[in-house]
C-alpha positions in Angstrom: -19.1 37.0 -18.1 -17.7 33.5 -18.0 -14.1 34.8 -18.5 -14.6 37.2 -15.6 -15.8 34.4 -13.4 -12.7 32.3 -14.3 -10.5 35.2 -13.7 -12.0 35.8 -10.2 -11.5 32.1 -9.4 -7.9 32.2 -10.5 -7.3 35.3 -8.3 -8.9 33.5 -5.4 -6.7 30.4 -6.0 -3.6 32.5 -6.1 -4.5 34.3 -2.9 -5.1 31.0 -1.2 -1.8 29.7 -2.3 0.0 32.8 -1.0 -1.7 32.6 2.4 -1.0 28.9 2.7 2.7 29.4 1.7 3.1 32.1 4.4 1.6 29.9 7.1 3.8 26.9 6.2 6.9 29.1 6.4 6.4 30.1 10.0 4.5 33.3 9.3 1.1 32.6 10.9 -1.6 34.9 9.7 -3.5 37.1 12.1 -7.1 36.1 12.7 -9.3 38.1 10.4 -13.0 37.9 11.2 -13.8 39.7 8.0 -12.1 37.2 5.7 -14.5 34.9 3.9 -14.6 31.5 5.6 -13.7 29.5 2.5 -10.7 31.7 1.9 -9.5 31.7 5.4 -6.7 29.1 6.0 -6.5 30.0 9.7 -10.1 28.8 9.9 -10.0 25.9 7.5 -6.9 24.4 9.2 -8.5 24.3 12.7 -9.2 20.9 14.3 -12.9 21.7 14.3 -13.1 22.1 10.5 -11.4 18.7 9.9 -14.7 17.2 8.7 -15.0 19.9 6.1 -11.5 19.1 4.8 -12.6 15.4 4.7 -15.5 16.3 2.5 -13.4 18.5 0.2 -10.8 15.8 -0.2 -13.5 13.3 -1.0 -15.3 15.6 -3.5 -12.6 17.2 -5.5 -11.0 14.0 -7.0 -14.5 12.5 -7.5 -15.7 15.4 -9.5 -12.5 15.7 -11.4 -12.5 12.1 -12.5 -16.2 12.1 -13.4 -15.8 15.2 -15.5 -13.1 13.3 -17.6 -15.2 10.1 -18.0 -13.2 8.0 -15.5 -15.5 5.4 -14.1 -13.5 2.1 -14.2 -10.0 1.7 -12.9 -7.4 -1.0 -12.2 -5.3 0.1 -9.2 -1.7 -0.9 -9.2 0.1 -0.9 -5.8 3.8 -1.5 -5.2 7.1 -0.1 -3.8 8.1 3.4 -4.5 11.7 2.3 -4.2 12.1 0.1 -7.2 14.0 1.7 -10.1 13.5 1.3 -13.8 16.0 -1.1 -15.5 17.9 1.8 -17.1 18.2 3.8 -13.8 19.2 0.6 -11.9 21.9 -0.1 -14.5 23.2 3.4 -14.3 23.3 3.2 -10.5 25.2 -0.1 -10.7 27.8 1.4 -13.1 28.3 4.4 -10.8 28.6 2.1 -7.7 31.2 -0.1 -9.4 33.2 3.0 -10.3 33.0 4.3 -6.7 34.5 1.2 -5.1 32.1 1.5 -2.2 31.0 -2.0 -1.2 27.7 -1.0 0.5 26.8 1.2 -2.4 27.5 -1.7 -4.8 25.4 -4.1 -2.7 22.4 -1.7 -2.9 22.9 -1.1 -6.6 23.0 -4.9 -7.3 19.7 -5.3 -5.4 18.2 -2.5 -7.4 19.1 -4.3 -10.6 17.5 -7.5 -9.3 14.3 -5.7 -8.4 14.1 -3.7 -11.6 12.2 -6.4 -13.4 9.2 -5.6 -11.3 9.2 -2.1 -12.7 9.3 -3.4 -16.2 6.5 -5.9 -15.5 4.2 -3.2 -14.0 4.9 -1.2 -17.1 4.0 -4.1 -19.4 0.8 -4.9 -17.5 -0.4 -1.3 -17.8 0.3 -1.3 -21.5 -1.9 -4.4 -21.9 -4.7 -2.6 -20.0 -4.3 0.6 -21.9 -4.2 -1.1 -25.3 -7.5 -2.9 -24.6 -9.0 0.3 -23.2 -8.1 2.4 -26.2 -10.2 0.1 -28.4 -13.3 0.4 -26.3 -16.1 2.9 -26.3 -15.5 5.7 -23.7 -18.0 4.2 -21.2 -16.3 0.8 -21.2 -12.7 2.0 -20.9 -10.6 0.9 -17.9 -7.9 3.2 -16.7 -4.7 2.6 -14.7 -4.7 4.2 -11.3 -1.7 4.4 -8.9 -0.6 6.2 -5.8 1.1 8.7 -8.1 4.7 8.3 -6.8 7.9 6.8 -8.2 8.8 3.1 -8.5 6.0 0.7 -9.4 3.5 3.5 -9.4 5.6 5.4 -12.0 6.0 2.2 -14.0 2.2 1.6 -14.3 1.5 5.2 -15.2 4.3 5.0 -17.7 2.9 1.9 -19.3 -0.5 3.7 -19.9 1.4 6.8 -21.2 3.3 4.6 -23.6 0.0 3.7 -25.3 -1.4 7.2 -25.2 -4.0 6.4 -22.6 -4.9 8.6 -19.6 -4.0 7.4 -16.2 -4.7 8.6 -12.6 -2.3 9.4 -9.8 -3.6 9.7 -6.2 -0.6 11.2 -4.4 -0.1 11.9 -0.7 1.7 14.7 1.1 4.5 13.4 3.2 7.2 14.9 5.4 9.7 14.3 2.6 7.8 16.1 -0.2 6.6 13.7 -2.9 5.3 15.0 -6.2 3.4 13.1 -8.9 5.5 11.1 -11.4 5.8 12.6 -14.9 3.6 10.0 -16.6 0.3 10.8 -14.8 -2.2 12.6 -17.0 -1.8 16.2 -15.6 -5.6 16.7 -15.1 -5.8 13.4 -13.2 -3.0 14.0 -10.7 -4.6 14.5 -7.3 -2.9 15.2 -4.0 -4.3 14.0 -0.6 -3.5 14.9 3.0 -5.5 12.0 4.5 -4.5 8.4 3.9 -8.1 7.3 4.6 -9.6 9.4 1.9 -6.9 8.4 -0.6 -7.6 4.7 0.1 -11.3 5.3 -0.3 -10.7 6.8 -3.7 -8.6 3.8 -4.7 -11.6 1.6 -4.1 -14.4 3.9 -5.4 -13.8 3.0 -9.1 -11.6 -0.1 -8.8 -12.5 -3.1 -10.9 -9.3 -4.9 -10.0 -6.2 -4.5 -7.9 -2.7 -5.6 -8.8 -0.3 -5.6 -5.9 3.5 -5.7 -6.6 6.1 -6.2 -3.9 6.2 -3.3 -1.5 6.7 -2.1 2.0 4.4 -1.1 4.8 2.2 1.2 2.6 1.7 -1.6 0.1 0.8 -4.1 2.7 -1.5 -1.7 4.4 -3.4 -1.2 1.1 -3.5 -4.9 0.3 -4.9 -6.0 3.7 -7.5 -3.3 3.7 -8.7 -4.4 0.3 -8.7 -8.1 1.3 -10.7 -7.2 4.5 -13.3 -5.2 2.5 -13.9 -8.0 0.1 -13.7 -10.8 2.8 -16.3 -9.0 4.9 -18.6 -8.1 2.0 -18.1 -4.3 2.5 -17.2 -4.1 -1.2 -18.1 -6.2 -4.2 -15.7 -9.1 -5.2 -13.0 -8.0 -7.6 -9.8 -9.6 -8.9 -6.9 -9.1 -6.5 -3.6 -10.0 -8.1 -0.4 -10.6 -6.0 2.4 -10.1 -8.5 5.7 -11.8 -7.6 5.0 -15.3 -6.2 8.4 -15.7 -4.6 8.1 -12.4 -2.7 4.6 -13.1 -1.5 5.2 -16.7 -0.6 8.2 -15.8 1.5 6.5 -12.8 3.1 3.1 -14.2 4.2 2.4 -17.8 5.2 -1.3 -17.8 4.4 -1.5 -21.5 5.2 -0.5 -20.7 8.8 -3.5 -18.4 9.0 -5.7 -21.3 7.9 -4.0 -23.8 10.4 -4.6 -21.4 13.2 -8.2 -20.8 12.2 -7.8 -17.0 11.7 -9.0 -17.2 8.1 -11.0 -19.8 6.2 -9.6 -22.0 3.4 -11.9 -20.3 0.9 -10.3 -16.9 1.8 -7.4 -18.0 -0.4 -9.7 -17.7 -3.3 -9.8 -13.9 -2.8 -6.5 -13.4 -4.6 -4.4 -14.8 -7.4 -0.6 -15.0 -7.5 1.3 -14.6 -10.7 4.6 -13.6 -12.2 3.3 -12.8 -15.7 1.7 -9.5 -16.8 -0.3 -11.3 -19.4 -1.7 -13.8 -16.9 -2.6 -10.9 -14.5 -4.5 -9.2 -17.3 -6.2 -12.5 -18.5 -7.3 -13.2 -14.9 -9.1 -9.8 -14.9 -10.6 -10.4 -18.3 -11.9 -13.8 -17.4 -13.5 -12.4 -14.2 -15.5 -9.7 -16.2 -15.7 -11.8 -19.5 -14.1 -9.0 -21.4 
């Protein structure tokens, strides 16, 4: 009986995928009043059913993580554009061979920034090593946005230690798939940025923010706002890369202009050392 149920579920999933593929390739389906509502993409993709899609996108990753015992996470944010040291070195060698000055400049920058990738990987290893020694209920898991760059590095660090890790990916105009180091059963894809950010916070015990672009800054300031306003419990917020953050944001100016309070600087900790980042989190929770 159970096998039959699973088979029917698989057929339904396959049918849904086929219908969705047709619609996305410019072959809109004809309205079918006799199609079951939950298997009708024409219906589910309507503006009026957006609230239902919100609920589904909230529920699926939550149930998926709970079923696998994921209750505590450390979220690692950062640029999707930073390469691993080995990839950056290969790009530099190719650029030198090409004789293209602009390509060489970009490759040299990639090499300079590759240390962030390695540090994110080292940090995740420390977390995973600790977690592997704990009882399941006390384990802390690395969670990222699921993409390349810093996200890949953190998932890779957990993977190095044989620990599961989570990837909360997002559909973008330029298709982005989950990096290969995410635990396959913990790789979730989102359409809505808001729901994705909610899931980052739902299980987060700490947040480590590496240098990044608009997306990283958006995620950082939302977290700072939630903690500052008491909408979420205090948690360690680590800004990794002191030179980057000191150049990018003049927090002292915000104090001088009265837009934040001096004590708001206590909401985060700046560091350049993976071990220091991990020890800051351990001290906070007395691990």
